[in-house]
C-alpha positions in Angstrom: 80.9 112.3 104.2 79.4 113.1 107.6 81.9 113.2 110.5 81.2 111.6 113.8 82.1 113.5 117.1 85.0 111.1 117.5 86.3 112.0 114.0 86.0 115.7 114.8 87.7 115.3 118.1 90.6 113.5 116.4 91.1 116.6 114.3 92.4 118.5 117.3 95.6 118.3 119.3 95.5 117.3 122.9 93.6 120.1 124.8 93.1 118.8 128.3 92.5 121.7 130.7 91.3 124.1 128.1 87.6 124.7 128.8 87.1 128.2 127.3 85.8 127.7 123.8 83.2 130.4 124.6 86.2 132.8 124.8 88.2 131.4 121.9 88.4 128.0 120.2 91.7 126.2 119.7 93.0 125.6 116.2 92.6 122.1 114.7 95.6 120.3 113.4 94.7 121.2 109.8 94.3 124.9 110.7 97.8 124.9 112.2 99.2 123.2 109.1 97.5 125.6 106.8 98.7 128.7 108.6 102.3 127.4 108.8 102.3 126.3 105.1 101.0 129.7 104.0 104.1 131.4 105.6 106.2 129.5 103.0 104.2 130.5 100.0 104.5 133.8 98.2 101.4 136.1 98.8 98.9 135.7 96.0 95.6 137.7 96.2 94.0 135.4 93.6 94.7 132.4 95.8 93.5 134.1 98.9 90.3 135.2 97.2 89.6 131.5 96.3 90.2 130.6 99.9 87.8 133.3 101.1 85.1 132.0 98.7 85.5 128.4 100.0 85.1 129.8 103.5 81.9 131.6 102.4 80.5 128.4 100.9 81.4 126.3 104.0 79.7 128.8 106.4 76.7 128.9 104.1 76.5 125.1 104.3 76.8 125.2 108.1 73.8 127.5 108.4 71.8 126.2 105.5 71.7 129.1 103.1 73.0 129.9 99.6 76.5 131.4 99.6 75.1 134.4 97.8 73.3 135.3 101.0 76.5 135.5 103.0 78.8 138.5 103.4 82.4 138.3 104.7 83.6 140.4 107.5 86.1 140.6 110.4 84.0 141.6 113.5 80.3 141.2 114.2 79.9 144.7 115.6 80.9 146.2 112.2 78.3 144.1 110.5 75.6 145.0 113.1 76.5 148.6 112.5 75.4 148.2 108.9 72.0 147.1 110.1 71.8 149.9 112.7 72.5 152.5 110.0 69.7 151.1 107.9 67.0 151.5 110.6 64.6 154.4 110.3 64.9 157.4 112.6 63.3 156.8 115.9 63.4 153.0 115.6 63.1 150.8 118.7 65.4 147.8 119.0 64.6 145.1 121.6 67.5 143.1 123.2 67.8 140.8 126.1 69.2 142.1 129.4 72.9 141.6 129.7 73.3 141.0 125.9 76.9 141.0 124.6 77.8 144.6 123.9 78.9 144.1 120.3 75.3 143.4 119.4 73.8 146.3 121.5 76.2 149.2 121.2 75.9 149.8 117.5 72.2 150.6 118.1 72.8 152.5 121.3 75.2 154.9 119.5 73.4 155.0 116.2 71.8 158.4 116.9 68.8 159.6 114.9 66.5 158.8 117.9 67.1 155.0 117.7 66.5 153.5 121.2 67.2 150.2 122.8 64.7 148.5 125.1 66.1 145.6 127.1 64.0 142.8 128.7 64.8 139.4 130.3 65.7 136.8 127.8 62.9 134.6 128.9 60.4 137.4 128.2 61.8 138.5 124.9 59.1 137.0 122.7 56.2 138.2 124.8 57.8 141.7 125.1 57.7 142.5 121.4 55.2 145.1 120.3 53.7 146.5 117.1 56.0 149.4 116.1 59.2 147.8 117.3 61.7 147.8 114.4 64.1 145.0 115.3 64.7 142.3 117.9 68.5 141.5 118.3 69.6 138.6 120.4 72.3 136.0 120.8 70.8 132.5 120.4 73.3 131.5 123.1 74.1 134.1 125.7 77.7 134.8 126.3 77.6 135.5 130.0 75.5 132.5 131.0 75.3 130.1 128.2 71.5 130.3 128.2 69.9 129.2 124.9 67.1 131.5 123.7 63.7 130.2 122.5 64.5 131.3 119.0 61.3 129.7 117.6 59.1 131.7 119.9 61.0 134.9 119.4 60.8 134.6 115.6 57.1 133.8 115.7 56.3 136.8 117.9 58.4 139.0 115.7 56.5 138.0 112.6 53.2 138.6 114.4 54.2 142.1 115.2 56.1 142.9 112.0 59.5 143.1 113.7 62.7 142.2 112.0 65.0 139.6 113.6 68.8 139.8 114.1 70.5 136.7 115.6 74.1 136.6 116.8 75.1 132.9 116.5 78.7 133.4 117.6 78.2 131.2 120.7 76.1 128.7 118.8 77.4 127.7 115.3 80.0 125.0 115.8 78.2 123.1 118.5 74.5 123.3 117.7 72.5 123.3 114.4 71.5 126.8 113.4 69.3 127.7 110.4 70.1 131.2 109.3 67.0 131.4 107.1 64.9 131.5 110.2 66.1 135.1 110.8 66.2 138.3 108.7 69.9 138.6 109.6 72.4 136.4 111.3 76.0 137.4 112.4 78.7 135.0 113.5 82.3 135.4 114.4 84.1 132.1 113.8 86.9 132.3 116.3 85.0 130.7 119.2 83.1 127.4 118.6 84.2 127.2 115.0 87.8 127.3 116.1 88.9 129.7 113.3 91.5 132.4 113.7 90.2 135.7 115.0 89.2 138.1 112.2 86.7 135.8 110.3 83.1 136.8 110.6 79.9 136.3 108.5 76.6 138.0 107.9 73.8 136.0 106.4 70.9 138.2 105.1 67.4 137.6 104.0 67.2 139.0 100.4 64.3 141.4 101.3 66.0 142.7 104.4 69.3 143.1 102.4 67.5 145.4 100.0 66.9 147.9 102.8 70.6 148.0 103.9 73.1 150.4 102.3 76.6 149.0 101.6 78.2 151.8 103.7 81.5 150.0 104.1 81.9 149.0 100.4 85.4 148.7 99.2 87.0 147.0 96.2 86.1 143.5 97.5 82.4 144.4 97.4 82.5 144.8 93.6 80.8 142.4 91.3 84.3 141.8 89.9 86.7 142.9 92.7 89.6 142.9 90.3 87.8 145.6 88.2 86.8 147.6 91.3 90.2 148.6 92.6 90.1 152.3 91.5 87.7 155.1 91.1 84.1 155.7 92.0 82.4 153.8 89.1 82.7 150.2 90.4 79.5 148.1 90.1 78.8 146.4 93.4 77.8 142.8 93.6 74.1 142.0 93.4 74.4 139.4 96.1 75.3 139.8 99.8 78.9 140.1 98.6 78.2 143.9 98.2 78.5 144.0 102.1 81.9 142.2 102.1 85.0 143.8 103.5 88.4 142.6 102.1 89.2 139.4 104.0 92.1 139.1 106.3 94.1 136.7 104.1 96.0 134.6 106.7 93.0 134.4 109.0 90.9 133.0 106.2 93.6 130.5 105.3 93.4 129.1 108.9 89.6 129.3 108.8 89.1 127.2 105.7 89.9 123.8 107.2 88.1 124.7 110.4 84.9 125.7 108.7 85.0 122.6 106.4 85.5 120.4 109.4 82.4 121.7 111.2 80.3 121.8 108.0 81.1 118.1 107.5 80.2 117.2 111.1 77.0 115.5 112.3 75.6 118.6 113.9 73.0 116.8 116.1 75.6 114.3 117.3 78.0 117.1 118.1 75.4 119.0 120.1 74.6 115.8 122.1 78.2 115.1 122.7 79.2 118.6 124.1 75.9 119.2 126.0 76.4 115.7 127.5 79.8 116.7 128.9 78.2 119.9 130.4 75.4 117.8 131.9 78.0 115.6 133.6 79.8 118.6 135.0 76.7 120.1 136.4 75.9 116.8 138.1 79.4 116.7 139.7 79.0 120.4 140.8 75.4 119.9 141.9 74.2 122.7 139.6 70.6 122.8 138.2 70.0 121.7 134.6 69.2 124.6 132.2 65.9 124.8 130.4 67.6 124.1 127.1 70.8 122.1 126.9 74.0 124.1 126.5 77.7 123.2 126.7 78.4 126.4 128.7 78.3 125.9 132.5 78.2 128.9 134.8 77.9 129.4 138.5 78.3 132.4 140.9 81.9 133.4 141.5 81.8 137.0 142.3 85.3 137.3 143.7 86.8 134.9 141.0 88.1 132.5 143.6 86.9 129.4 141.7 88.3 130.5 138.4 91.6 131.4 140.1 91.7 127.9 141.6 91.1 126.3 138.3 93.7 128.4 136.6 96.2 127.6 139.3 95.6 123.9 138.5 96.3 124.5 134.8 92.6 124.6 133.8 91.8 127.6 131.6 88.3 128.8 132.4 86.8 132.3 132.3 84.8 134.7 134.4 82.0 136.8 133.1 79.4 139.0 134.8 80.2 137.6 138.3 80.1 134.0 137.2 82.7 131.3 136.6 82.2 130.1 133.1 83.3 126.8 131.6 82.7 125.8 128.0 83.0 122.1 126.9 83.7 121.7 123.2 84.5 118.6 121.1 88.2 118.8 122.0 87.2 118.2 125.6 86.3 114.9 127.3 85.3 113.5 130.7 88.8 113.9 132.0 88.2 117.7 131.9 84.9 117.2 133.9 86.8 115.1 136.4 89.6 117.6 136.7 87.3 120.6 137.3 85.3 118.7 139.9 88.5 117.5 141.7 90.0 121.1 141.8 86.7 122.5 143.2 86.5 119.7 145.8 83.4 118.0 144.3 
């Protein structure tokens, strides 16, 4: 069953005034119920493992890959660090200017002569060169909401023999994303997927995965985790599960209904719904339309006055890199657009 935007919206509590999904999503009614119910059940690692596997499968369905290509984690930076550790000495990594630090710092501090070259997002594809090892970019930029031309970046990377790493944290949950387009894709699910914090995923191309060492392997990375609890002789999983870290149980309990909800949603209709709300807000605020539609609306607010006014009126927005930042997700509607415009005198 494919869920309409209206059906997805009905899965959330009243959220008027919360326009900060790019900071953190809000839990759906089912996520709230699942977390509360779990508190009344005795802990059972077997049950939690089954929950984690259903989360893996739902995320794989969201991004169009086999579950065996998906590893479970808790933070994107830890997963990016695996990739940084796998790069050859002296490798060059190319990133957009102002990229979110969790995607950049693992390479900056990797040592071994690895360097990071930054360029404007709009010039990322044309800036790739023969000899670059990796291009790492968020498909939707955290600070501005700008949507990268992923097709052009991937095509240029292939032309130059450059691996691709996409951070889809600000994308999956409102726009269709195909993980198979990239060598690696990371995503933390607590923003647009509205899961509890501590649920993250790494989707890997099989050839790229073969070049990465499972440096954070623990018992849950074993081919049979229950036979991998002790000693040095455990056989790791042949799939991307060998990059798993032991899942945070309660977080995955809350994530399961959230991931299933968005995996069942009509992704194209959801994108049109939320970007339409953002377009309506830009029109009210007399802001230019972006090159590619995005539900994140930003404008200069160096002193934070606009965000302060919004928060004083009970509207939860955020400020990043000198901009006011508003994110309109499926739990928002035109009332939020009207409220923001009214508070800002537009």
